[in-house]
GUTI-246396 format. One line per 3 residues: their letters; for each residue x, y, z of C-alpha. Coordinates in Angstrom, 2 decimals, decimal comma. Layout:
A> X Y Z ~ ...
END
This chain:
MPS> 99,12 135,11 87,36 ~ 102,14 132,77 87,05 ~ 103,84 134,46 89,86
LER> 100,78 133,34 91,98 ~ 100,70 130,18 90,72 ~ 104,26 129,28 91,61
LRA> 104,15 130,80 94,77 ~ 101,16 128,73 95,84 ~ 102,78 125,77 94,69
GRH> 106,17 126,55 96,77 ~ 106,71 125,67 100,29 ~ 105,93 129,03 101,62
AVV> 102,34 129,37 102,39 ~ 100,11 132,15 100,80 ~ 98,12 133,72 103,57
GVV> 96,20 136,02 101,12 ~ 95,83 137,72 97,89 ~ 95,40 141,58 97,46
TQP> 93,64 142,38 94,21 ~ 91,82 144,90 92,44 ~ 87,92 144,84 92,88
DRP> 85,79 143,15 90,82 ~ 84,94 145,07 87,46 ~ 82,25 144,42 84,13
RGR> 84,06 141,89 81,84 ~ 83,22 140,22 78,82 ~ 80,05 140,46 76,68
GRK> 77,81 140,88 79,16 ~ 79,67 143,22 80,93 ~ 78,98 141,71 84,44
PSP> 81,31 142,31 87,62 ~ 83,67 139,36 87,95 ~ 86,67 138,79 89,65
SPV> 90,10 139,61 88,06 ~ 91,90 136,58 86,98 ~ 94,32 136,74 89,98
AAC> 91,23 136,86 92,10 ~ 89,46 134,09 90,50 ~ 92,80 131,89 90,54
ALA> 93,15 132,54 94,77 ~ 89,47 131,77 95,02 ~ 89,55 128,54 93,54
AGI> 92,80 127,73 95,67 ~ 90,97 128,60 99,17 ~ 93,04 131,53 99,56
PVL> 91,73 134,70 101,25 ~ 91,65 137,53 98,81 ~ 91,17 141,05 99,52
RPE> 89,55 143,38 97,06 ~ 89,96 147,14 98,20 ~ 89,40 150,21 95,79
RLG> 92,41 151,52 98,00 ~ 94,82 149,54 99,88 ~ 95,39 152,43 102,06
EGD> 92,14 152,52 103,43 ~ 91,70 151,49 107,29 ~ 89,72 148,48 106,91
AVA> 91,76 147,02 104,17 ~ 95,01 147,73 106,26 ~ 93,40 145,90 109,26
ALR> 92,32 142,84 107,15 ~ 95,92 142,45 106,01 ~ 97,13 142,64 109,55
ALA> 94,55 139,95 110,51 ~ 96,52 137,61 107,80 ~ 99,86 138,18 109,76
PDL> 101,83 137,91 106,59 ~ 105,42 137,37 107,08 ~ 106,31 139,42 103,54
GVV> 104,34 141,03 100,95 ~ 104,87 139,96 97,13 ~ 103,93 142,84 94,60
VAF> 103,23 142,16 91,02 ~ 101,73 144,75 88,51 ~ 99,56 145,72 91,21
GQF> 98,74 149,30 90,15 ~ 98,41 150,83 93,26 ~ 100,60 152,91 95,77
LPR> 101,57 151,32 98,71 ~ 101,49 153,41 101,78 ~ 103,91 153,18 104,73
AVR> 101,47 151,12 106,96 ~ 101,24 148,29 104,23 ~ 104,49 148,32 103,35
ELP> 106,25 148,03 106,63 ~ 102,99 145,68 108,14 ~ 104,94 142,15 107,00
RLG> 106,70 140,33 109,87 ~ 110,09 141,41 107,90 ~ 108,93 144,84 107,83
YCV> 108,85 145,16 104,22 ~ 107,43 144,13 100,78 ~ 109,29 142,98 97,91
NAH> 108,13 143,64 93,86 ~ 109,15 141,97 90,76 ~ 109,72 145,02 88,35
ASI> 109,53 144,29 84,60 ~ 112,90 146,07 83,34 ~ 116,38 145,87 84,28
LPR> 116,70 148,91 87,25 ~ 117,24 151,70 87,50 ~ 116,14 151,84 84,00
HRG> 112,49 152,26 82,93 ~ 111,09 152,78 86,44 ~ 107,10 153,25 86,06
AAP> 104,04 151,86 84,81 ~ 105,07 150,70 81,20 ~ 108,71 149,70 81,24
IAH> 108,13 146,72 78,60 ~ 106,57 149,49 76,11 ~ 109,43 151,68 76,59
AIL> 112,16 149,30 76,76 ~ 111,22 148,48 73,08 ~ 110,35 151,91 72,00
AGE> 113,80 152,63 73,13 ~ 115,44 149,78 70,87 ~ 116,75 147,84 73,97
RET> 118,27 144,62 72,98 ~ 117,52 143,42 76,43 ~ 115,59 143,63 79,27
GIS> 114,56 141,29 82,54 ~ 112,87 140,99 85,79 ~ 114,26 143,18 88,84
VMR> 112,97 141,89 92,51 ~ 113,44 144,92 94,79 ~ 112,28 146,35 98,04
VER> 109,18 148,38 97,66 ~ 109,90 151,97 98,84 ~ 108,19 155,48 98,87
EMD> 110,06 156,69 95,56 ~ 108,79 154,57 92,64 ~ 110,41 151,47 91,53
AGP> 113,37 152,77 93,42 ~ 114,11 150,27 96,33 ~ 117,24 148,25 96,51
VAL> 117,63 145,14 94,59 ~ 118,09 141,68 95,63 ~ 118,52 139,95 92,38
VRR> 117,67 140,66 88,69 ~ 117,18 138,07 85,62 ~ 117,99 139,08 82,15
TPI> 116,56 138,14 78,92 ~ 117,00 139,25 75,31 ~ 114,23 141,20 73,28
EPD> 113,41 139,61 69,97 ~ 113,90 141,98 66,97 ~ 110,00 141,14 65,97
ETA> 108,71 140,68 69,68 ~ 105,50 142,72 70,37 ~ 104,80 144,03 74,00
GEL> 102,16 141,40 74,43 ~ 104,63 138,44 73,85 ~ 107,48 139,80 75,84
EAR> 105,03 140,59 78,72 ~ 104,07 136,78 78,83 ~ 107,84 135,84 78,53
LAE> 108,45 138,45 81,78 ~ 105,71 137,15 83,80 ~ 107,37 133,58 83,83
LAA> 110,57 135,04 84,42 ~ 109,11 137,10 87,16 ~ 107,73 134,08 88,62
SAL> 111,04 132,34 89,25 ~ 112,92 135,36 90,00 ~ 110,21 135,88 93,09
EEA> 110,72 132,32 94,21 ~ 114,35 132,41 93,99 ~ 114,31 135,62 95,99
IER> 112,04 134,45 98,81 ~ 114,24 131,37 99,19 ~ 117,25 133,64 99,58
IAG> 115,28 135,86 102,00 ~ 113,87 133,05 103,98 ~ 117,26 131,68 104,23
GRV> 119,03 134,89 105,34 ~ 121,35 134,48 102,47 ~ 119,65 138,19 100,68
AWT> 122,10 141,01 99,67 ~ 120,31 143,89 98,90 ~ 121,95 146,40 95,96
PQD> 121,29 149,98 95,81 ~ 120,20 151,43 92,75 ~ 122,29 154,14 91,39
PAG> 119,62 157,25 90,56 ~ 121,90 158,53 88,17 ~ 120,97 155,62 85,79
ATL> 117,40 156,03 86,22 ~ 114,84 156,47 83,33 ~ 111,17 156,76 83,64
APK> 108,51 154,43 81,78 ~ 105,47 156,12 82,58 ~ 101,86 154,88 81,54
LSR> 101,27 155,33 77,69 ~ 99,00 158,03 76,49 ~ 96,40 158,30 73,04
ADA> 99,55 160,56 71,92 ~ 102,11 157,54 72,58 ~ 99,82 155,48 70,51
ALD> 99,70 158,02 67,40 ~ 102,23 157,20 64,31 ~ 103,91 159,98 62,94
FAE> 104,64 159,01 59,40 ~ 107,84 161,77 59,04 ~ 109,68 159,56 61,71
PAD> 111,88 156,74 60,16 ~ 110,26 153,27 59,32 ~ 112,33 151,68 62,10
ALA> 111,24 153,86 64,85 ~ 107,38 153,25 63,79 ~ 107,84 149,33 63,43
RRV> 109,39 149,64 67,45 ~ 106,15 151,52 68,11 ~ 104,15 149,46 66,75
RAL> 105,55 146,50 68,54 ~ 105,45 148,58 71,78 ~ 101,67 149,01 71,59
APR> 100,59 145,80 70,68 ~ 98,47 144,25 71,16 ~ 96,88 147,03 73,51
PGA> 96,12 149,83 73,00 ~ 97,40 149,79 69,57 ~ 99,40 152,33 67,52
TAV> 97,03 154,05 65,63 ~ 96,54 155,98 62,38 ~ 93,81 157,88 60,30
LAG> 92,61 156,23 57,00 ~ 90,16 158,11 54,83 ~ 88,81 159,89 58,05
EPL> 88,56 156,39 60,18 ~ 90,64 155,14 62,83 ~ 92,69 152,22 62,09
RIL> 94,99 150,86 64,38 ~ 98,38 149,10 63,15 ~ 99,21 146,25 65,37
GAR> 102,13 144,22 63,44 ~ 104,57 146,13 60,88 ~ 108,00 145,88 59,75
ALP> 110,58 148,22 58,46 ~ 111,75 148,30 54,94 ~ 114,75 150,14 53,94
GHA> 115,31 152,42 51,17 ~ 114,13 156,24 49,89 ~ 110,28 156,22 49,70
GDP> 109,88 158,76 47,15 ~ 106,74 159,96 48,67 ~ 105,37 162,16 50,59
PGT> 104,90 160,69 54,11 ~ 102,02 158,57 55,08 ~ 101,63 157,79 51,65
LRR> 100,45 154,19 50,79 ~ 101,64 151,80 48,00 ~ 100,03 148,67 47,19
DGG> 101,48 145,34 45,85 ~ 98,83 143,00 45,69 ~ 98,15 141,87 49,18
TLR> 101,15 143,87 50,58 ~ 100,60 147,42 51,72 ~ 103,58 150,04 52,08
VAT> 103,36 153,54 54,01 ~ 106,27 155,98 53,07 ~ 107,75 157,24 55,89
GDG> 110,44 160,08 56,79 ~ 113,52 157,45 55,92 ~ 112,26 154,15 54,57
WLV> 108,88 152,29 54,27 ~ 106,72 151,00 56,91 ~ 104,94 147,40 55,86
PTV> 102,07 146,76 58,00 ~ 101,19 143,10 58,65 ~ 98,16 143,32 61,16
LQR> 95,40 145,98 60,47 ~ 92,43 146,84 62,56 ~ 89,47 149,04 61,59
AGG> 87,18 150,55 64,33 ~ 84,80 147,59 65,61 ~ 86,23 145,11 63,43
RAL> 88,29 142,26 63,82 ~ 92,51 142,12 63,49 ~ 93,46 140,92 60,37
PAD> 96,54 140,26 58,51 ~ 97,24 142,38 55,96 ~ 96,11 140,68 53,04
AFL> 93,06 139,85 54,38 ~ 92,31 143,25 55,23 ~ 92,90 144,43 51,97
RGH> 90,46 141,98 50,35 ~ 87,84 143,24 52,61 ~ 88,76 147,03 52,82
PVA> 90,01 147,86 49,52 ~ 92,64 151,05 49,70 ~ 93,53 153,01 46,84
DGA> 97,31 152,69 45,58 ~ 98,47 156,57 46,56 ~ 95,87 157,17 49,74
RLE> 97,43 158,93 52,72 ~ 97,33 157,48 56,16 ~ 97,26 160,83 58,84
RAS> 98,02 160,92 62,26 ~ 95,44 160,03 64,75 ~ 94,52 163,49 67,19
A> 95,80 163,25 70,46
END
């Protein structure tokens, strides 16, 4: 959304927007446009919402818009060659949320946090058939804060992507863009996260578990099982020191909860039971008593 708003406010005309079809949203689950579609429609910009962008009607509608350049941000569909090469300049650009060639794929933000990296950024690259492998026009870097969740980092990177795209488009329009090929030897993959990725294994060290909690917050959330019921942990910090209890053992200290791990303690700060609201740990414990010495188990994949 920030990228569309920035481009719409710039000096280059946005001739059309392609986004996902209307989906059931909200409490009533009525089909409604995506936020990107709603923003474009409010601005009077033509919107295409194909189930598959490679369909003949969608390609014909794109061609009728006569774009000079295609801009892709978190679109989530494969772009066939007929679409990639459709603009007058013969290519599309993408703002990818990593410092390429690291973390190619659908979940670069989460994987950067999981890897314990201290820096990430936005790479504006040319879209090619191989996923996130095209040459790069520019990179904008930003630190990953020690306690930053994927959701918080995503919001910052969305703003960074908007400014990076604006600069890249100005370079392209002025004939000043320089494309740097990626080094495939440095490539790593960042596939979409699965249920198995969300399951906390308390035999792991506490710092690795805290990173996993941050990488999966707020969606889909790191998971465990308490007294046979699913539990999401949406905030946590690592506490060093020998736990002395089997991994997964819970210890209470007033409104604080500690979980024994393979190395140190995991201190959950935000918890959510199935069907409930996400709550700070002290509020959660007031409404859901947890016995000292209870166990958290790993959720099944």
